[in-house]
C-alpha positions in Angstrom: 21.3 38.2 111.5 20.2 39.0 115.2 23.0 41.5 115.5 21.8 43.3 112.2 18.2 43.2 113.4 19.4 44.8 116.8 21.7 47.5 115.1 18.5 48.6 112.8 16.2 48.7 115.6 18.7 51.0 117.6 19.4 53.1 114.6 15.4 53.1 113.9 14.8 54.6 117.4 17.7 57.0 117.2 16.8 58.4 113.8 13.2 58.7 114.6 14.0 60.6 117.7 16.2 63.0 115.9 13.8 63.7 113.4 11.0 64.1 115.7 12.7 66.6 117.8 14.0 68.5 114.7 10.8 68.5 112.8 8.9 69.5 116.1 11.0 72.3 117.2 12.8 73.8 114.0 11.5 72.5 110.9 11.5 75.6 109.2 15.2 76.1 109.6 16.2 73.1 107.6 13.3 71.2 106.3 15.4 69.0 103.8 17.9 67.4 106.2 15.4 66.9 108.8 13.1 65.1 106.3 16.1 63.2 105.2 16.6 62.1 109.0 12.8 60.9 109.0 13.2 58.9 105.6 16.3 57.3 107.2 14.1 56.3 110.2 11.7 54.5 107.8 14.3 53.1 105.8 15.9 51.6 109.2 12.3 50.6 110.2 11.9 48.7 106.8 15.2 46.7 107.1 14.7 45.7 110.7 11.1 44.5 109.6 12.2 42.9 106.8 15.1 41.0 108.3 12.9 39.8 111.2 10.4 38.5 109.0 12.8 36.9 106.9 11.6 38.9 103.6 15.4 39.1 102.4 14.8 40.7 99.1 13.0 43.7 100.6 15.9 43.8 103.2 18.4 43.9 100.2 16.6 46.4 98.2 16.2 48.8 101.4 19.8 48.2 102.4 20.9 49.4 98.8 18.5 52.6 99.3 20.3 53.2 102.6 23.7 52.8 101.2 22.8 55.0 98.1 21.2 57.7 100.4 24.2 57.7 102.8 26.6 58.1 99.6 24.4 60.8 98.1 24.1 63.0 101.2 27.6 62.5 102.2 28.9 63.5 98.8 26.1 66.4 98.3 27.5 67.9 101.5 31.1 67.8 100.2 30.1 69.2 97.0 28.4 72.2 98.5 28.2 72.9 102.2 25.5 75.6 101.6 22.6 73.4 100.9 22.9 71.7 104.4 22.2 74.1 107.0 22.1 71.2 109.5 22.8 67.6 109.8 21.0 64.6 108.9 21.6 60.8 110.0 23.4 60.5 106.8 25.4 63.7 107.1 29.3 63.0 106.8 28.5 59.6 105.6 27.0 58.8 108.9 30.1 60.2 111.0 27.6 61.4 113.9 26.4 57.8 114.2 30.1 56.3 113.8 29.9 55.8 110.2 27.3 53.0 111.2 25.0 54.4 108.5 27.8 53.8 105.8 29.1 50.4 107.2 25.8 48.5 108.0 24.0 48.4 104.7 27.4 47.0 103.3 27.5 44.4 106.0 23.7 43.6 105.4 24.3 43.2 101.7 27.2 41.0 102.4 25.2 38.9 105.0 22.2 38.5 102.5 24.3 37.6 99.6 25.9 34.8 101.6 22.5 33.5 102.7 21.5 32.9 99.1 21.7 29.4 98.0 23.3 30.4 94.9 25.6 33.1 96.5 
């Protein structure tokens, strides 16, 4: 569990920094991708908080939202590149972050499923 918390903390810092720079310097160029990077940062903060405080249902819900976001953004990019003038944290299914945004929620959901008494 500590490894997941550390990973989400690092991703939260990276995504927050990315979104802050993008929104502060060129928000008008690609507002949707930059807002998605900020949303990713909020999701990472929520998951890290939920894991640290043992709010496992919240962590699972937020990890599912993260996975859905990564899949939606990655697929939307593949379908029509014209709508994405710049990258987000979730672009290319998280390729810019070593596909961690795609793999980490899956790992989190697996770990949380195994922690359940009936799972």
